[in-house]
C-alpha positions as CSV (number, residue, x, y, z in Angstrom):
1,M,-7.5,3.6,1.2
2,F,-5.9,0.2,1.9
3,R,-5.4,-2.7,-0.4
4,D,-8.0,-5.4,-0.1
5,E,-5.6,-7.7,1.7
6,F,-5.3,-5.1,4.5
7,E,-8.9,-4.1,4.6
8,K,-9.7,-7.7,5.6
9,I,-7.4,-7.7,8.6
10,L,-8.0,-4.2,10.1
11,F,-8.8,-4.2,13.8
12,S,-11.3,-1.4,13.3
13,D,-14.0,-1.0,10.6
14,D,-13.7,2.8,10.7
15,H,-10.3,4.1,9.8
16,R,-11.3,7.6,8.9
17,V,-9.6,10.7,10.3
18,Y,-12.0,13.7,10.6
19,V,-10.2,17.0,10.0
20,N,-13.1,19.5,10.2
21,K,-11.0,22.3,8.8
22,S,-11.3,24.5,5.7
23,I,-8.3,24.0,3.5
24,S,-7.4,26.7,1.0
25,P,-6.2,25.6,-2.5
26,E,-2.6,24.6,-2.6
27,A,-2.4,24.5,1.2
28,T,-1.1,21.6,3.2
29,I,-2.1,20.1,6.5
30,R,-0.6,17.3,8.6
31,I,-2.9,14.4,9.6
32,S,-1.8,11.7,12.0
33,G,-3.4,8.6,13.5
34,E,-2.9,4.9,14.0
35,V,-4.3,1.8,12.2
36,G,-3.9,-1.7,13.6
37,F,-3.8,-4.9,11.6
38,N,-4.2,-8.5,12.8
39,M,-1.2,-10.2,11.3
40,T,-1.7,-13.5,13.1
41,G,-0.5,-16.5,11.0
42,L,1.4,-14.3,8.5
43,S,5.1,-14.6,8.0
44,K,7.4,-11.6,7.4
45,E,7.5,-12.6,3.8
46,D,3.7,-12.8,3.5
47,I,3.5,-9.3,4.9
48,H,6.2,-8.0,2.7
49,Q,4.5,-9.3,-0.4
50,M,1.4,-7.3,0.5
51,D,3.3,-4.0,0.0
52,P,2.2,-1.3,-0.6
53,V,-0.3,-1.0,2.3
54,T,-2.1,2.1,1.0
55,I,-3.4,2.7,-2.5
56,G,-4.8,6.2,-2.1
57,I,-6.4,8.9,-0.1
58,E,-10.0,10.1,-0.3
59,V,-10.8,13.7,0.5
């Protein structure tokens, strides 16, 4: 999950990663992907003040 400031500037409405695997308790998996943001008009300081980008993960 992204902070509200980043949800508004995502390039894509759907930023889910579908795993389609059974995961046993206490197991780990590695998930990768890319997310793009439209940072037009924001300074480096503006972007830095938005930190952190993510606020959680939903399973």
